[in-house]
C-alpha positions in Angstrom: 98.6 91.8 103.0 95.1 91.8 104.6 93.3 88.6 105.2 91.5 86.7 102.5 87.9 87.7 103.5 88.6 91.4 103.4 90.5 91.0 100.1 87.5 89.3 98.6 85.5 92.5 99.0 87.9 94.1 96.6 89.4 91.4 94.3 91.2 93.9 92.1 93.0 95.4 95.1 93.9 91.8 96.2 95.3 91.0 92.7 97.2 94.3 92.4 98.5 94.5 95.9 102.1 93.6 95.0 102.1 95.8 91.9 101.0 98.9 93.9 104.2 98.8 95.9 106.3 99.3 92.8 107.1 102.1 90.4 106.5 101.8 86.7 110.2 101.2 86.0 110.5 98.2 88.3 111.5 95.1 86.4 108.7 92.6 85.7 110.5 90.2 83.2 114.0 89.7 82.1 114.0 87.3 79.0 117.3 87.1 77.1 118.2 90.7 76.2 114.6 91.9 76.7 113.3 93.6 79.8 109.6 94.4 80.5 108.7 96.8 83.3 105.6 97.0 85.4 104.8 100.2 83.5 105.0 98.2 80.3 102.6 95.6 81.7 100.1 98.3 82.8 100.3 100.1 79.4 99.6 97.0 77.5 96.8 95.8 79.8 94.8 99.1 79.6 95.0 99.1 75.8 94.3 95.4 75.6 91.2 95.7 77.7 89.8 98.2 75.2 90.7 95.9 72.3 88.7 93.0 73.9 85.7 95.3 74.4 85.9 96.3 70.7 85.9 92.7 69.7 82.9 91.9 71.9 84.9 89.5 74.1 82.8 89.5 77.2 83.9 89.2 80.8 84.5 85.5 81.6 85.0 84.5 78.0 88.0 82.3 77.5 91.0 83.6 75.5 93.6 81.1 74.3 97.3 81.8 73.8 99.2 79.2 71.8 102.8 80.2 72.6 105.8 79.5 74.8 107.3 83.0 74.2 107.7 84.7 77.6 107.2 88.2 76.1 103.9 87.3 74.5 102.6 85.0 77.3 103.8 87.4 80.1 101.9 90.4 78.7 98.8 88.6 77.3 98.2 86.4 80.4 98.1 89.3 82.8 96.1 91.5 80.4 93.5 88.7 80.0 93.1 88.0 83.7 93.3 91.7 84.8 90.6 92.6 82.3 88.2 90.0 83.7 88.5 87.3 81.0 89.6 83.7 81.3 93.1 82.7 80.2 94.2 79.4 78.7 97.8 78.8 77.5 98.4 75.9 75.1 101.7 74.3 74.2 102.7 75.3 70.6 104.7 72.0 70.5 101.5 70.0 70.5 100.3 68.2 67.4 97.3 69.6 65.4 95.3 66.8 66.9 96.1 67.8 70.5 95.7 71.5 69.9 92.3 71.0 68.2 91.2 68.7 71.1 92.0 71.6 73.5 89.8 73.9 71.4 86.9 71.6 71.7 87.2 71.6 75.5 87.8 75.4 76.0 85.6 76.8 73.2 87.6 80.1 73.2 86.2 83.4 71.9 89.6 84.5 70.8 92.9 82.8 69.9 96.4 84.2 69.7 99.0 82.0 67.8 101.9 82.4 65.5 101.2 82.3 61.8 102.8 78.9 61.3 100.7 77.4 64.1 97.5 78.9 62.6 98.3 77.2 59.3 99.5 73.9 60.8 96.5 73.5 63.0 94.0 75.0 60.4 92.7 77.3 63.1 90.9 79.6 60.7 88.8 76.9 59.1 86.2 77.3 61.9 84.3 80.6 62.2 83.3 80.1 65.9 86.4 82.0 67.2 88.5 85.0 66.2 92.2 84.2 65.5 94.9 86.8 65.9 98.4 86.2 64.7 101.3 86.7 67.1 103.7 89.0 65.4 107.5 88.9 65.1 109.7 89.0 68.2 108.9 92.3 70.0 111.3 95.1 70.7 113.1 95.3 74.0 110.3 97.2 75.8 106.6 97.6 75.3 107.0 101.4 75.1 109.2 100.9 72.0 106.6 98.7 70.4 103.7 101.0 71.2 105.1 104.3 70.4 108.1 103.9 68.1 107.7 104.9 64.4 106.5 101.9 62.4 106.8 101.0 58.7 103.5 102.1 57.2 103.2 98.7 55.5 103.5 96.8 58.8 100.7 94.2 59.4 98.2 95.9 61.7 96.2 92.8 62.2 98.8 90.9 64.3 99.6 91.3 68.0 100.9 93.7 69.4 100.1 96.0 66.5 96.4 95.3 66.8 96.2 97.4 70.0 98.2 100.4 68.6 95.1 102.5 67.9 93.2 101.4 71.0 92.6 104.0 73.7 93.8 103.0 77.1 90.8 102.0 79.3 90.2 104.6 82.0 89.7 101.8 84.5 89.6 98.1 84.4 86.4 96.2 85.0 85.4 94.8 88.4 86.6 91.3 89.0 84.4 88.4 90.1 86.6 86.2 92.5 84.4 83.1 91.8 84.7 83.4 88.0 87.0 81.1 86.1 90.2 83.0 85.6 92.4 80.2 84.2 92.0 76.9 82.4 94.9 74.5 82.5 95.1 71.1 81.0 95.9 67.9 82.9 96.2 64.4 81.5 93.2 62.3 82.6 92.8 58.6 82.8 91.5 58.6 79.2 92.7 60.0 75.9 90.6 63.1 76.3 92.4 66.1 78.0 90.8 67.6 81.0 90.4 71.4 81.3 90.9 72.4 85.0 89.0 75.6 85.9 90.6 77.7 88.5 88.8 80.7 90.0 90.5 84.0 90.8 89.9 83.4 94.4 91.6 80.0 94.4 94.6 81.4 92.6 95.1 84.4 94.9 94.4 82.5 98.0 97.2 80.1 97.0 99.6 82.9 96.1 99.3 84.1 99.7 100.2 80.7 101.0 103.2 80.3 98.7 104.5 83.8 99.8 104.1 82.8 103.4 106.1 79.6 103.0 108.7 80.6 100.5 108.9 84.4 100.8 108.3 85.3 97.1 107.3 88.9 97.8 109.8 91.2 96.1 111.9 88.2 95.0 113.8 87.5 91.7 112.4 84.2 90.5 114.3 82.1 87.9 111.7 80.0 86.1 112.3 78.5 82.7 109.6 75.8 82.9 107.3 75.5 79.8 104.6 78.2 79.9 101.9 75.6 79.1 103.1 73.8 82.3 101.1 74.8 85.3 104.2 75.6 87.3 105.7 77.6 84.4 102.6 79.8 83.9 101.2 80.2 87.4 104.6 80.5 89.2 106.0 82.5 86.2 104.1 85.7 85.1 101.0 85.3 87.4 102.8 84.8 90.7 105.4 87.3 89.8 102.8 90.0 89.3 101.0 89.2 92.5 104.2 89.4 94.6 105.6 92.5 93.0 108.6 90.3 92.0 110.9 89.9 89.0 110.6 86.9 86.7 113.9 85.8 85.1 113.9 83.6 82.0 117.3 84.0 80.3 116.9 81.1 77.8 114.7 78.1 77.3 115.9 75.0 79.1 118.1 72.5 77.3 121.1 70.4 78.1 123.3 72.8 76.1 121.9 75.8 78.0 122.8 74.6 81.5 126.0 76.6 81.9 124.2 79.8 80.8 121.2 79.1 83.0 123.4 78.8 86.1 125.5 81.8 85.2 122.3 83.9 85.1 121.7 83.3 88.8 124.5 85.7 89.8 124.0 88.0 86.8 120.4 88.7 87.5 120.6 88.6 91.4 118.2 85.6 91.5 116.7 84.7 94.9 114.6 81.7 94.0 114.9 79.0 91.3 111.9 76.9 90.3 112.6 73.5 88.9 111.3 70.0 88.3 113.3 67.0 89.7 114.6 66.1 86.2 116.2 69.6 85.9 117.9 69.1 89.3 119.2 65.7 88.1 120.6 67.3 84.9 122.3 70.1 86.9 123.7 67.5 89.2 125.0 65.4 86.3 126.3 68.2 84.1 127.1 71.1 86.3 129.0 69.6 89.2 132.1 71.6 88.0 130.1 74.8 88.9 129.6 74.2 92.7 129.5 77.9 93.5 126.6 78.7 91.0 124.3 79.5 93.9 126.9 81.1 96.1 125.7 84.7 95.7 124.6 87.4 98.2 121.0 87.1 97.0 120.2 83.5 96.4 117.9 81.8 99.0 116.5 78.5 97.7 115.6 76.1 95.0 111.9 74.9 94.9 111.3 71.5 93.2 107.8 70.4 92.1 105.8 68.4 89.6 107.4 65.0 90.4 109.0 62.9 93.2 112.4 64.2 94.3 114.7 61.3 95.1 116.3 61.6 98.5 119.7 60.7 97.3 119.6 63.5 94.6 118.2 66.0 97.2 121.0 65.4 99.7 123.8 65.2 97.1 122.6 68.4 95.4 122.5 70.4 98.6 126.0 69.1 99.5 127.5 69.7 96.1 126.1 73.2 95.6 125.8 74.2 99.2 122.3 75.5 98.8 118.8 74.8 100.1 116.5 72.6 98.1 112.8 72.6 99.0 110.4 69.9 97.8 106.7 70.5 97.1 103.7 68.5 96.1 100.6 69.6 94.2 98.4 69.2 91.2 96.8 71.4 88.6 93.6 71.0 90.5 95.2 72.7 93.6 96.8 75.6 91.6 100.3 74.3 92.5 101.7 73.1 95.8 99.5 71.9 98.7 102.2 70.1 100.7 105.7 71.3 101.0 109.1 70.7 102.6 110.1 74.3 102.6 112.9 76.3 104.2 113.7 75.7 107.9 111.8 78.9 108.9 108.6 77.4 107.5 108.4 74.6 110.0 107.7 72.1 107.2 111.2 70.9 106.2 112.3 67.3 106.4 114.5 65.9 103.7 113.1 62.7 102.1 109.5 63.9 102.5 107.1 66.2 100.7 106.7 68.0 104.1 103.5 69.2 105.7 100.3 70.7 104.4 100.4 74.4 103.5 97.3 76.5 103.5 95.0 73.5 103.5 94.0 70.3 105.3 95.2 66.9 104.2 93.8 63.5 105.1 95.0 60.0 104.1 92.0 57.7 103.5 91.5 54.0 102.6 89.3 52.6 99.8 86.2 53.1 101.9 87.0 56.8 102.6 88.0 56.2 106.2 91.1 57.9 107.6 94.1 55.6 107.9 96.3 55.4 111.1 99.7 57.2 111.0 102.3 55.1 109.3 99.9 53.4 106.9 99.4 54.1 103.3 96.3 56.0 102.2 95.1 58.2 99.4 95.8 62.0 99.7 92.7 64.0 100.1 92.9 67.8 100.2 90.5 70.4 101.5 91.0 74.1 101.0 90.0 77.3 99.3 92.6 76.9 96.6 90.9 73.9 94.9 89.7 74.0 91.3 86.0 74.6 90.5 85.4 71.8 88.0 86.7 70.0 84.9 85.4 72.1 82.1 82.3 70.5 80.5 83.0 67.2 82.3 80.6 66.9 85.3 81.1 63.1 85.5 84.9 63.4 86.1 84.4 66.3 88.4 82.0 64.5 90.8 84.3 61.5 91.0 87.0 63.5 92.7 85.6 66.8 94.0 82.9 67.1 96.7 82.3 69.9 99.3 85.7 71.6 98.6 87.5 68.3 99.1 89.6 66.7 96.4 90.7 63.1 96.0 94.1 63.2 94.4 94.6 59.5 93.5 98.1 59.8 95.0 99.2 57.4 97.8 101.3 58.4 100.8 102.1 57.8 104.5 102.3 60.3 107.4 104.7 59.9 110.3 104.1 60.8 113.9 105.4 64.3 113.3 103.0 65.0 110.5 105.5 64.7 107.6 104.2 63.0 104.5 106.0 60.7 102.1 104.7 59.7 98.6 104.1 56.1 97.9 102.9 56.0 94.3 99.6 56.5 92.5 96.3 54.6 92.4 96.1 55.3 88.6 98.5 54.4 85.8 99.6 58.0 85.2 103.2 58.4 83.9 105.3 61.3 85.2 108.1 62.1 82.8 110.3 65.1 83.4 107.7 66.7 85.5 104.8 66.2 83.0 101.9 63.9 83.5 101.1 61.5 80.7 98.0 59.3 80.3 99.0 55.9 78.9 95.4 55.5 77.5 96.0 58.5 75.2 99.2 56.9 73.7 97.5 53.5 73.3 94.6 55.2 71.6 96.9 56.8 69.1 98.9 53.7 68.5 95.6 51.8 67.9 95.0 54.0 64.9 98.0 52.6 63.0 97.0 49.9 60.5 98.6 46.6 61.4 98.6 47.2 65.2 96.7 44.5 67.0 97.2 45.6 70.6 99.4 47.9 72.7 100.1 48.6 76.3 102.0 51.7 77.5 103.4 52.2 81.0 106.0 54.1 82.9 109.4 52.6 83.8 111.3 54.1 86.7 114.3 56.2 85.6 116.8 58.0 87.8 117.0 61.0 85.5 113.5 61.5 84.1 111.4 60.0 87.0 109.8 57.6 84.5 110.3 56.6 80.9 107.4 56.1 78.5 107.6 52.5 77.1 105.2 50.4 75.1 104.8 46.7 74.2 102.9 45.9 71.0 101.4 43.0 69.1 101.5 43.8 65.4 101.4 42.3 61.9 104.8 41.5 60.4 104.6 44.6 58.2 104.7 47.0 61.2 108.0 47.8 62.9 108.7 49.5 66.2 110.1 52.4 64.2 106.8 52.7 62.4 105.0 53.0 65.7 107.3 55.8 66.9 107.0 57.7 63.6 103.2 57.4 63.8 103.2 58.7 67.5 105.5 61.6 66.6 102.9 62.8 64.1 100.0 62.8 66.6 101.6 63.3 70.0 103.7 65.9 71.7 107.4 64.9 71.9 107.3 64.1 75.7 104.5 61.6 75.1 106.2 59.6 72.3 107.4 56.2 73.7 111.1 56.0 74.2 111.0 52.3 73.7 108.6 50.1 71.7 108.9 46.3 72.2 107.2 43.9 69.9 105.8 40.8 71.6 103.9 37.7 70.5 101.4 37.8 73.3 100.2 40.4 75.8 100.5 39.8 79.6 96.9 39.3 80.9 95.2 38.8 84.2 93.0 35.8 84.9 90.0 38.0 84.0 91.5 38.7 80.5 92.6 42.3 81.2 96.1 43.6 80.4 98.3 42.9 83.4 100.1 46.2 84.2 102.7 44.5 86.4 103.4 42.0 83.6 103.9 44.8 81.1 106.4 46.5 83.3 108.2 43.2 83.8 108.6 42.8 80.1 110.0 46.3 79.7 112.3 46.3 82.7 115.4 45.1 81.0 118.5 47.3 80.4 118.5 50.2 78.0 121.0 48.8 75.6 120.7 45.8 73.4 121.7 42.8 75.4 123.0 40.9 72.3 124.9 43.8 70.8 128.5 42.9 71.5 130.0 45.0 68.7 133.2 46.8 69.5 133.0 49.1 66.5 132.3 52.5 68.0 130.6 54.0 64.9 128.3 51.1 64.5 127.3 51.1 68.2 126.6 54.9 68.2 124.5 54.6 65.1 122.5 51.6 66.4 122.0 53.2 69.8 120.9 56.5 68.2 118.4 54.8 65.9 116.9 52.9 68.8 116.7 55.9 71.2 115.5 58.4 68.7 113.0 56.0 67.2 114.2 56.3 63.6 115.7 53.9 61.0 119.5 53.4 61.2 119.5 53.9 57.4 118.4 57.5 58.0 121.3 58.3 60.2 125.0 59.0 59.6 127.9 60.3 61.7 127.2 63.8 60.3 123.5 63.7 61.6 123.0 66.7 64.0 120.7 67.5 66.8 118.7 69.9 64.6 118.3 67.3 61.8 117.0 64.2 63.8 113.4 63.9 65.0 113.4 62.7 68.6 116.9 64.1 69.5 115.9 66.3 72.4 117.5 66.9 75.8 116.0 63.7 77.3 117.1 61.5 74.3 120.6 63.2 74.4 121.2 61.9 77.9 119.7 58.5 77.0 122.2 58.2 74.1 125.1 59.1 76.4 124.0 56.5 78.9 123.7 53.8 76.3 127.2 54.5 75.0 128.6 54.7 78.6 126.9 51.4 79.4 128.2 49.6 76.3 131.8 50.6 76.6 132.0 50.9 80.4 133.1 54.6 80.2 132.1 57.8 81.9 131.9 60.9 79.8 132.7 64.3 81.4 130.3 67.2 81.5 132.2 68.9 78.7 132.0 65.7 76.7 128.2 65.5 77.0 127.6 69.1 76.2 130.1 68.9 73.3 128.1 66.3 71.3 126.5 68.2 68.4 126.4 65.3 65.9 126.8 61.5 66.1 130.4 61.8 64.8 131.2 63.9 68.0 129.8 61.0 70.1 132.1 58.5 68.3 135.1 60.8 68.6 134.5 61.4 72.3 134.0 57.7 72.9 137.3 56.9 71.3 139.0 59.4 73.5 137.9 57.3 76.5 139.0 53.9 75.1 142.4 52.5 75.8 
């Protein structure tokens, strides 16, 4: 590709460079049994651009997509950006409170969402935006959806049917490289979400860097990260298009799906797999009997991001699976990675570090803003053309961290004599759970709305599987239980933000100045996962008590027939927590098949008995 400056003279040519090297039948997306080609993407984009013009959605206007469906997000995201509008993808698993908070920040001109999400979040009660329903699961190709005969009674007001009668735009509009092309959300230090504005220039500049380091051009990328997650969206459909690559998303990630996900590496000739450290830990724990999963003629590397990668896991995984794992560091404000320990050919690789800066300059500074000597801890400060433009409608927060194309990350690190960087924590209290950033202040604000709660303090507790666990201590009136707090949080917070443990205390740890003592809170919560005074040997009782505690429900609401689909809070993270609690209590180790075979609590009891003398 030509250099950045010449590409800026023609931003559309810059964006479409990878696409222009491919024919219309080249694969863009493989999702389950559905395949979309680049021809499908082009066909949809030209009709969609006309549709936006008809609605009066102007260039630069934000369009919100509330979905995690790769077919819908893949097509809509590219059509929105390629037609000169601004994209924002929101997690459909968010609560109505969270989704409506994102609407306040973005102020979209147009919203796409499933009918149940429209009703649940009451999206049509406001007349300031247009809401379009996402239709049923599309057919296998866009051509079938656009040109196949349809039932005359079909709903013509939902997507993709709404573009059926639109003429394809003869040409797409010019693109402004400085215009906001994408808004992504990041957890701030307060309960209010921050909308990170990324320009087209920042995104495309960064894609060139990623291709240079990891070789994504023409690749087949396995990415099943959530599409509201910056690495799922940006390094899913957007980076795929830029590099003329193929995006593989065989099934959504879950513990039960691990064998199928790894089998798909060979089946789809995958070259790169994108993960967060928690996914690596789960593969390491549950797929060690598949050591040849990456032993294919095509596979090149795994790229881990969105959280610290423990060195022991890194080296063990590479040894077990005989493959290359790369580590990267970045934030939503830097598109994705700004520092990477890439493949050997990149000159950035050193196991146990986040590597060296890629496509940018990095300084480590002290509290006064002065550079620190090598070997000393300092805050990571990044300068480059890939930085965000601002936090949307939040000038105060923007000016605190962004000046003259330089971004203060709030992360602490040290740099050795060879220029390799190691993370050393955060200045802020941000929790990173399973690759997702969580603001404790948001959780405490929600808990504070529950009648009978006097005070709460939420923090992250280190965990080898999830990076950190969300745990809370509370002072409450006698009428409020820990289960009540979890139930309340589940109504108002996304599942990954709900505390995994709520501990009632009589007094809150305080500093001499009267503020909550964060270290004291962590000390109170740093005990073992299982109940120290639970010495029961009855397997059924132990399983039910552990499940109630881990899932945050009343034991009275559980039985041995309770299944994964029936119990709130029983997700992939909680599943492994339950297994760990049972293993700890009875001093056993379950096999991979045992863990994947637990579909109800009775299964857990039966498997536990099989390991007992």
